[in-house]
C-alpha positions as CSV (number, residue, x, y, z in Angstrom):
1,X,0.0,0.0,0.0
2,X,2.8,2.4,0.9
3,X,4.7,1.5,-2.3
4,X,1.6,2.1,-4.3
5,X,1.0,5.5,-2.7
6,X,4.6,6.5,-3.3
7,X,4.4,5.3,-6.9
8,X,1.2,7.4,-7.4
9,X,2.9,10.4,-5.9
10,X,5.9,10.0,-8.2
11,X,3.6,9.7,-11.2
12,X,1.7,12.8,-10.1
13,X,4.9,14.8,-9.6
14,X,6.1,13.7,-13.0
15,X,2.9,14.9,-14.6
16,X,3.1,18.2,-12.8
17,X,6.7,18.7,-13.8
18,X,6.0,17.8,-17.4
19,X,3.0,20.2,-17.4
20,X,5.2,23.0,-16.0
21,X,7.9,22.2,-18.5
22,X,5.4,22.4,-21.4
23,X,4.1,25.7,-20.1
24,X,7.6,27.1,-19.8
25,X,8.6,26.0,-23.3
26,X,5.3,27.1,-24.9
27,X,6.1,29.0,-28.0
28,X,4.4,31.8,-29.8
29,X,2.5,29.4,-32.1
30,X,0.6,28.1,-29.0
31,X,-1.2,31.4,-28.8
32,X,-1.0,32.8,-32.4
33,X,-1.2,30.2,-35.2
34,X,0.3,31.1,-38.5
35,X,-1.7,30.1,-41.6
36,X,-0.1,30.3,-45.0
37,X,-2.6,31.3,-47.7
38,X,0.0,31.5,-50.5
39,X,3.8,31.8,-50.4
40,X,6.5,31.4,-53.1
41,X,7.8,28.3,-51.3
42,X,4.3,26.7,-51.1
43,X,3.5,27.5,-54.7
44,X,6.5,25.4,-55.9
45,X,5.8,22.5,-53.5
46,X,3.4,20.2,-55.3
47,X,3.3,17.8,-52.3
48,X,1.3,20.1,-50.1
49,X,-2.4,19.3,-49.8
50,X,-3.4,22.2,-47.5
51,X,-3.3,25.0,-49.9
52,X,-4.4,25.9,-53.4
53,X,-1.6,27.3,-55.5
54,X,-1.9,30.8,-57.1
55,X,-2.0,31.1,-60.9
56,X,1.4,30.4,-62.4
57,X,1.8,34.1,-63.5
58,X,0.9,35.6,-60.1
59,X,4.0,36.6,-58.1
60,X,2.1,37.8,-55.0
61,X,4.6,40.4,-53.7
62,X,2.1,42.1,-51.5
63,X,2.5,45.9,-51.4
64,X,-1.0,46.9,-50.3
65,X,-3.9,45.2,-48.7
66,X,-7.6,45.8,-47.9
67,X,-10.1,43.5,-46.3
68,X,-13.6,43.6,-47.7
69,X,-16.9,43.2,-45.8
70,X,-17.9,40.2,-47.8
71,X,-14.9,38.1,-46.6
72,X,-12.6,38.7,-49.6
73,X,-9.2,40.4,-49.4
74,X,-7.8,42.7,-52.0
75,X,-4.0,42.9,-52.5
76,X,-1.9,45.2,-54.5
77,X,1.4,43.7,-55.8
78,X,4.7,45.3,-56.7
79,X,4.4,44.6,-60.4
80,X,1.4,46.9,-60.6
81,X,-1.8,44.9,-60.2
82,X,-4.7,44.5,-57.8
83,X,-6.0,41.0,-57.1
84,X,-9.1,40.0,-55.1
85,X,-8.8,36.7,-53.2
86,X,-11.7,34.7,-51.8
87,X,-11.7,31.8,-49.4
88,X,-8.8,33.3,-47.4
89,X,-10.4,32.7,-44.0
90,X,-10.4,28.9,-44.4
91,X,-7.9,27.0,-42.3
92,X,-6.3,25.3,-44.1
93,X,-7.0,27.5,-47.1
94,X,-7.7,24.8,-49.7
95,X,-10.2,26.7,-51.9
96,X,-8.7,30.2,-52.4
97,X,-9.8,31.9,-55.6
98,X,-7.8,34.6,-57.4
99,X,-9.4,37.4,-59.5
100,X,-7.3,40.1,-61.3
101,X,-9.0,43.4,-60.7
102,X,-6.6,46.1,-62.0
103,X,-3.4,46.3,-64.0
104,X,-0.8,48.8,-65.3
105,X,-0.1,50.5,-62.0
106,X,3.3,52.0,-61.1
107,X,4.5,50.2,-58.0
108,X,1.4,50.7,-55.7
109,X,2.5,50.7,-52.1
110,X,-0.8,50.8,-50.2
111,X,-4.4,50.1,-50.7
112,X,-7.7,51.0,-49.1
113,X,-11.4,50.4,-50.0
114,X,-13.7,53.4,-49.6
115,X,-17.2,54.2,-50.9
116,X,-17.2,51.5,-53.6
117,X,-13.6,52.1,-54.9
118,X,-10.0,51.2,-54.2
119,X,-7.4,53.9,-53.6
120,X,-3.7,53.4,-54.0
121,X,-0.6,55.5,-54.1
122,X,1.5,55.1,-57.2
123,X,4.9,56.6,-57.7
124,X,3.5,59.9,-58.9
125,X,-0.1,60.1,-57.8
126,X,-3.0,58.9,-55.5
127,X,-5.4,57.0,-57.7
128,X,-9.0,55.9,-57.3
129,X,-9.8,52.6,-59.1
130,X,-13.4,51.6,-59.7
131,X,-15.4,48.9,-61.4
132,X,-18.2,51.1,-62.8
133,X,-20.1,48.4,-64.8
134,X,-19.9,45.7,-62.1
135,X,-18.1,43.0,-64.2
136,X,-15.4,42.4,-61.6
137,X,-12.7,44.3,-63.5
138,X,-11.6,47.9,-63.0
139,X,-12.5,50.3,-65.8
140,X,-12.1,53.7,-64.2
141,X,-8.8,55.1,-63.0
142,X,-9.0,58.6,-61.6
143,X,-6.1,60.8,-60.4
144,X,-7.2,62.2,-56.9
145,X,-4.0,64.0,-56.0
146,X,-0.5,64.5,-57.3
147,X,2.3,67.2,-57.1
148,X,5.3,65.7,-55.4
149,X,8.6,65.5,-57.1
150,X,10.2,62.5,-58.8
151,X,13.8,62.3,-60.2
152,X,13.7,58.7,-61.3
153,X,15.7,57.5,-58.3
154,X,14.7,53.9,-57.3
155,X,14.3,54.8,-53.7
156,X,11.6,57.5,-54.2
157,X,8.8,55.3,-52.9
158,X,5.3,56.8,-52.2
159,X,3.4,54.9,-49.4
160,X,-0.3,54.9,-48.6
161,X,-3.0,55.9,-48.3
162,X,-4.4,55.4,-44.9
163,X,-7.6,57.1,-43.6
164,X,-8.0,59.3,-40.5
165,X,-11.3,59.8,-38.7
166,X,-12.1,62.9,-40.8
167,X,-11.9,61.2,-44.1
168,X,-8.5,62.5,-45.0
169,X,-6.1,60.2,-46.7
170,X,-2.4,60.3,-45.6
171,X,0.7,59.3,-47.6
172,X,4.4,59.4,-46.9
173,X,7.2,60.1,-49.4
174,X,10.6,58.3,-49.3
175,X,13.9,60.3,-49.5
176,X,16.0,59.7,-52.6
177,X,19.3,58.4,-51.4
178,X,22.6,59.6,-52.8
179,X,21.2,61.6,-55.7
180,X,23.9,62.3,-58.4
181,X,24.3,63.6,-61.9
182,X,21.1,64.1,-63.9
183,X,18.9,63.0,-61.0
184,X,20.4,65.8,-58.9
185,X,19.4,68.3,-61.5
186,X,15.7,67.4,-61.1
187,X,15.7,68.4,-57.4
188,X,15.0,71.6,-55.6
189,X,17.4,73.3,-53.2
190,X,16.8,75.0,-49.9
191,X,18.5,78.4,-50.1
192,X,19.5,78.4,-46.4
193,X,20.7,74.9,-45.8
194,X,21.6,73.8,-49.3
195,X,19.9,70.4,-49.1
196,X,18.6,69.0,-52.4
197,X,15.7,66.6,-52.9
198,X,12.7,66.3,-55.2
199,X,9.7,68.3,-54.1
200,X,8.2,67.2,-50.7
201,X,10.5,64.2,-50.5
202,X,10.7,63.0,-46.9
203,X,7.3,64.6,-46.0
204,X,4.0,63.3,-44.7
205,X,1.1,64.6,-46.8
206,X,-2.6,64.8,-46.2
207,X,-5.2,64.7,-49.0
208,X,-8.6,66.1,-48.1
209,X,-11.9,64.6,-49.2
210,X,-11.9,67.4,-51.8
211,X,-8.6,66.2,-53.2
212,X,-6.3,69.0,-51.8
213,X,-2.7,67.9,-51.2
214,X,-1.4,69.4,-48.0
215,X,2.2,69.1,-46.6
216,X,1.9,68.3,-42.9
217,X,5.3,67.2,-41.4
218,X,8.8,66.3,-42.5
219,X,12.1,64.5,-41.7
220,X,11.2,61.1,-43.0
221,X,13.8,58.7,-44.4
222,X,12.0,55.4,-45.4
223,X,8.4,55.8,-44.0
224,X,6.9,52.6,-45.2
225,X,4.2,52.2,-42.5
226,X,1.2,54.5,-41.8
227,X,-1.5,53.9,-39.2
228,X,-4.3,55.6,-37.3
229,X,-5.0,55.0,-33.6
230,X,-8.4,54.7,-31.9
231,X,-8.4,58.5,-31.3
232,X,-7.9,59.3,-35.0
233,X,-4.2,60.5,-34.7
234,X,-1.8,59.4,-37.5
235,X,1.5,57.7,-37.1
236,X,4.3,56.4,-39.3
237,X,7.3,54.1,-39.0
238,X,10.8,54.9,-40.2
239,X,13.9,52.7,-40.8
240,X,17.4,53.0,-39.6
241,X,19.9,54.9,-41.8
242,X,21.7,58.2,-42.0
243,X,20.2,60.6,-39.5
244,X,18.0,57.8,-38.2
245,X,19.6,56.0,-35.2
246,X,17.3,53.0,-35.2
247,X,13.7,52.2,-36.3
248,X,11.1,54.5,-35.0
249,X,7.4,55.3,-34.6
250,X,6.3,58.9,-34.9
251,X,3.1,60.9,-34.4
252,X,2.4,62.9,-37.6
253,X,1.1,66.4,-36.9
254,X,1.4,69.8,-38.4
255,X,4.9,71.4,-38.2
256,X,6.7,68.4,-36.8
257,X,10.2,67.6,-38.0
258,X,11.4,64.1,-37.2
259,X,15.1,63.4,-38.1
260,X,16.1,63.2,-41.8
261,X,17.5,66.7,-42.7
262,X,17.3,66.4,-46.5
263,X,13.5,66.7,-46.3
264,X,14.3,70.4,-45.4
265,X,15.0,70.9,-49.1
266,X,11.3,71.7,-49.4
267,X,11.3,74.0,-46.3
268,X,11.1,77.2,-48.4
269,X,8.4,76.0,-50.7
270,X,4.8,77.5,-50.5
271,X,2.8,75.3,-48.1
272,X,5.7,74.2,-45.9
273,X,4.7,73.9,-42.3
274,X,8.4,74.0,-41.1
275,X,10.3,77.3,-41.0
276,X,13.4,79.0,-39.8
277,X,15.8,76.0,-39.5
278,X,19.2,77.7,-39.8
279,X,21.6,75.1,-38.4
280,X,21.6,71.3,-38.1
281,X,23.4,69.7,-35.1
282,X,25.5,66.7,-36.0
283,X,27.3,64.0,-33.9
284,X,25.7,64.7,-30.6
285,X,23.4,62.6,-28.3
286,X,19.7,62.8,-29.4
287,X,18.5,64.5,-26.1
288,X,21.1,67.3,-26.7
289,X,19.9,67.6,-30.3
290,X,16.4,68.1,-29.1
291,X,17.6,71.1,-27.0
292,X,19.6,72.6,-29.8
293,X,17.1,72.0,-32.7
294,X,13.7,73.5,-31.7
295,X,11.8,72.0,-34.7
296,X,13.1,68.5,-34.0
297,X,10.6,66.3,-32.1
298,X,11.4,62.8,-30.7
299,X,9.8,59.6,-31.8
300,X,7.0,58.3,-29.7
301,X,8.8,54.9,-29.6
302,X,12.4,53.8,-30.5
303,X,12.7,50.2,-31.6
304,X,16.1,49.1,-30.3
305,X,18.0,47.7,-33.2
306,X,17.8,43.8,-33.6
307,X,16.2,43.6,-30.2
308,X,12.8,44.7,-31.7
309,X,13.4,44.5,-35.4
310,X,15.8,45.9,-38.0
311,X,13.4,47.6,-40.5
312,X,9.9,48.5,-39.3
313,X,7.1,48.6,-41.8
314,X,3.3,48.7,-41.6
315,X,1.1,49.7,-38.7
316,X,-2.1,47.8,-37.7
317,X,-4.5,48.9,-34.9
318,X,-6.2,46.0,-33.2
319,X,-9.8,47.0,-33.5
320,X,-11.1,43.5,-32.8
321,X,-12.3,44.2,-29.2
322,X,-10.7,41.0,-28.0
323,X,-11.0,38.7,-31.0
324,X,-7.2,38.9,-31.5
325,X,-6.3,38.4,-27.9
326,X,-5.6,40.6,-24.9
327,X,-4.1,43.6,-26.8
328,X,-7.2,45.5,-28.1
329,X,-6.4,49.1,-28.9
330,X,-2.7,48.6,-29.4
331,X,-0.5,48.9,-32.5
332,X,1.2,46.0,-34.3
333,X,4.1,46.9,-36.5
334,X,5.5,44.8,-39.3
335,X,9.2,43.9,-39.5
336,X,10.9,43.4,-42.8
337,X,14.4,41.9,-42.2
338,X,13.4,39.6,-39.3
339,X,10.1,38.5,-41.0
340,X,8.2,39.3,-37.8
341,X,5.6,41.4,-36.1
342,X,6.1,43.6,-33.0
343,X,3.7,45.2,-30.6
344,X,3.4,48.8,-29.3
345,X,1.6,50.3,-26.3
346,X,1.1,54.1,-26.3
347,X,0.0,56.6,-23.7
348,X,-0.2,60.3,-23.5
349,X,2.0,62.2,-21.0
350,X,1.6,66.0,-20.8
351,X,-0.4,65.8,-24.0
352,X,2.2,64.0,-26.1
353,X,2.4,60.3,-27.1
354,X,5.1,58.0,-25.8
355,X,5.2,54.3,-24.9
356,X,6.7,50.9,-25.1
357,X,7.5,48.2,-27.7
358,X,7.5,44.5,-27.3
359,X,8.4,41.5,-29.5
360,X,5.2,39.7,-30.6
361,X,5.5,37.0,-33.3
362,X,8.4,35.8,-35.4
363,X,8.7,33.0,-37.9
364,X,6.8,34.4,-40.9
365,X,7.7,33.1,-44.3
366,X,9.2,36.3,-45.6
367,X,9.6,40.1,-45.0
368,X,6.4,41.6,-43.6
369,X,5.5,44.7,-45.6
370,X,1.8,45.1,-45.0
371,X,-0.6,44.3,-42.2
372,X,-4.4,44.3,-42.2
373,X,-7.0,43.1,-39.7
374,X,-9.5,40.6,-40.9
375,X,-13.3,40.6,-40.3
376,X,-12.8,37.9,-37.7
377,X,-10.1,39.8,-35.9
378,X,-7.2,37.8,-37.3
379,X,-4.1,39.5,-38.8
380,X,-3.2,39.3,-42.5
381,X,0.5,39.7,-43.3
382,X,1.5,40.7,-46.8
383,X,5.0,39.5,-47.6
384,X,7.7,40.5,-50.1
385,X,11.5,40.7,-49.7
386,X,12.3,42.1,-53.2
387,X,15.3,44.4,-53.0
388,X,16.5,43.4,-49.5
389,X,17.0,40.1,-47.8
390,X,15.0,38.8,-44.9
391,X,14.6,35.7,-42.8
392,X,12.1,33.1,-43.9
393,X,12.0,30.4,-46.7
394,X,9.9,32.4,-49.1
395,X,10.4,35.6,-51.2
396,X,6.7,36.7,-51.1
397,X,3.2,35.6,-50.0
398,X,0.2,36.1,-47.8
399,X,-0.2,34.7,-44.4
400,X,-2.6,35.0,-41.5
401,X,-2.1,35.1,-37.8
402,X,-5.0,33.6,-35.8
403,X,-5.4,33.8,-32.0
404,X,-5.9,30.3,-30.7
405,X,-8.0,31.5,-27.7
406,X,-5.2,30.9,-25.2
407,X,-4.0,34.0,-23.4
408,X,-0.2,34.3,-23.3
409,X,1.5,35.6,-20.1
410,X,2.7,39.0,-21.3
411,X,3.4,42.5,-20.2
412,X,0.3,44.0,-21.7
413,X,1.0,47.7,-20.8
414,X,4.1,49.6,-19.5
415,X,3.2,53.0,-18.1
416,X,5.5,55.8,-17.0
417,X,5.1,57.2,-13.5
418,X,6.9,60.0,-11.7
419,X,9.1,57.6,-9.8
420,X,9.2,54.5,-12.0
421,X,7.0,52.3,-14.2
422,X,3.7,50.4,-13.8
423,X,3.4,47.0,-15.5
424,X,0.0,45.6,-16.4
425,X,0.0,41.8,-17.1
426,X,-2.3,39.7,-19.1
427,X,-2.6,37.2,-16.2
428,X,-2.2,37.4,-12.4
429,X,1.4,37.2,-11.3
430,X,3.0,34.9,-8.7
431,X,3.5,37.2,-5.7
432,X,6.9,35.8,-4.6
433,X,8.6,36.3,-8.0
434,X,6.8,39.6,-8.7
435,X,8.1,41.1,-5.4
436,X,11.6,39.8,-6.0
437,X,13.9,42.6,-7.2
438,X,16.1,40.0,-8.8
439,X,13.3,39.1,-11.2
440,X,13.9,42.4,-13.1
441,X,16.8,44.1,-14.8
442,X,16.6,47.7,-16.1
443,X,18.9,50.1,-17.9
444,X,18.5,53.2,-20.0
445,X,20.4,54.6,-23.1
446,X,20.0,56.9,-26.0
447,X,21.4,57.3,-29.5
448,X,23.5,59.7,-31.5
449,X,21.9,62.2,-33.9
450,X,24.3,62.3,-36.8
451,X,24.6,62.0,-40.6
452,X,26.2,58.5,-40.2
453,X,24.2,55.4,-40.8
454,X,22.5,54.3,-37.6
455,X,23.8,54.5,-34.1
456,X,25.0,52.3,-31.2
457,X,23.2,52.6,-27.9
458,X,25.2,55.3,-25.9
459,X,25.2,56.7,-22.4
460,X,24.2,53.3,-21.0
461,X,23.2,53.3,-17.3
462,X,21.9,50.5,-15.1
463,X,18.9,51.4,-13.0
464,X,18.2,50.4,-9.4
465,X,14.8,49.2,-8.4
466,X,14.1,50.4,-4.9
467,X,10.7,48.9,-4.2
468,X,8.0,46.9,-5.8
469,X,4.2,47.1,-5.2
470,X,1.8,44.4,-6.4
471,X,-1.9,45.2,-6.8
472,X,-4.6,43.2,-5.0
473,X,-5.6,41.4,-8.2
474,X,-1.9,40.7,-8.9
475,X,-2.2,42.0,-12.5
476,X,-0.4,45.2,-11.9
477,X,3.2,45.6,-10.6
478,X,4.6,49.0,-9.7
479,X,8.4,49.4,-9.9
480,X,10.0,52.3,-8.0
481,X,13.2,53.3,-9.8
482,X,16.0,55.8,-9.3
483,X,17.6,57.7,-12.1
484,X,14.9,58.0,-14.8
485,X,16.1,60.1,-17.7
486,X,13.9,62.0,-20.2
487,X,14.4,61.3,-23.9
488,X,16.1,57.9,-23.1
489,X,15.0,54.4,-23.8
490,X,14.3,52.4,-20.6
491,X,14.9,48.7,-21.2
492,X,13.3,46.2,-18.9
493,X,14.1,42.5,-18.8
494,X,11.8,40.5,-16.5
495,X,13.0,37.0,-16.9
496,X,12.4,36.0,-13.3
497,X,8.7,36.8,-12.9
498,X,6.1,34.0,-13.2
499,X,2.4,33.9,-13.5
500,X,0.3,32.4,-10.7
501,X,0.3,29.2,-12.8
502,X,4.1,29.1,-12.9
503,X,4.5,30.4,-16.5
504,X,7.4,32.6,-17.5
505,X,6.7,35.6,-19.7
506,X,6.4,34.7,-23.3
507,X,8.4,37.9,-24.1
508,X,10.2,39.2,-20.9
509,X,11.5,42.3,-22.8
510,X,10.0,45.7,-22.9
511,X,11.5,49.0,-24.2
512,X,9.9,52.3,-23.0
513,X,10.7,55.6,-24.7
514,X,10.5,58.1,-21.9
515,X,10.2,61.4,-23.6
516,X,8.6,63.0,-20.6
517,X,8.4,61.9,-16.9
518,X,4.9,62.4,-15.6
519,X,4.6,64.9,-12.8
520,X,2.4,64.9,-9.6
521,X,1.6,61.1,-9.8
522,X,2.4,58.3,-7.3
């Protein structure tokens, strides 16, 4: 009897240990399943039975995407076409159909559906595309707005549009890099600073419902992602390069200058919202540059290089009200080089946005260029790595991330306080590990503002956690910290904390951009 009891106890302990091990080793796929609708790899693999290959002549390098109310998804592709796919919500997607809707576009890099028509930004214009006779094929192409400069440089991309809450469409214009010879002759020059670019290059533009093109803000390098938050404010992502220390997220608003100085070539043009820049600081820490350069505004979020991506792309607001898991109202940002998706939590401090970024899901088949939320709350990811290399086994395609219904143990929110940070978790925490100072590590750093490509993290400083408070429901942890620094990234690694069920954090890393320290709060 004693032996049998001991044996049962050993078996029970083994089951518990195995269960804990499985929980600890649970990967992202346990919470967010990846469904391949079409990829270049799958399209050449005749052995697969879980997908229907695209037509042989369709290279689905997704450059724009719009979900339709009837369950179809429209995609723009790099070669200048729009296709409409049906059956994309099936898992596995065995019966996807492909219908070519529009052709002869010049590298469309965005797509929306509004009032019975598609809108896309081509190299030289914003175009409305409509099927006026209802035969399923576009027959009406109308120029809605144009007027930005083009030299012919390959890097002069035009991204968008995305809608704000007032019906305006927003686009962003890439800088031309290293313009020389005949291309340089097609630029304009600022008379004060001497910078040269084609007109409005490096600017964010707004097109009113009446079709008026309005310059809003400037200083963009490679602004491939645009998004609108729940309040109706517009944001864009930028990618590391000269004048851009690492990938960033910015709030677009009138008169804001972000970082890339060659956009100031249009500063003296009629309609410019930026004025009186007479000197550009170079080779100094970014917080110092903010003090010396009054028009320069900081990003709302820095994405530390390689820790949270290498080349940020599209922005998707989770509007699903919980159908996509516990992150409703937050941004998801595509990642090109690492073929991944990251997550962003934003808050307002003293009237300005700032917040934290987190890893979310890696392992997509190719570079993520476009994101769109489906009617069921799932996330569509449009893929293409043409021009640059990325992780993944495919060169293009369309995939879908579906929440499995299981809630991951994550830091859902990271909020700034006068004396530290408040962490809000998706599940109750284990009190012992949450109150243990050794469960956390924090440091802060900033970057150089300079004309050189990218920047290392500089002025690193480890931070001391003085005290920890855990809320009664054990979902909120307050960290009291010495030495907070404005305009610095505050990096948190919380590998020691566990949920009440013994789970480690799926992603223990968080990176908060502390532009302003709140005042008068405990």
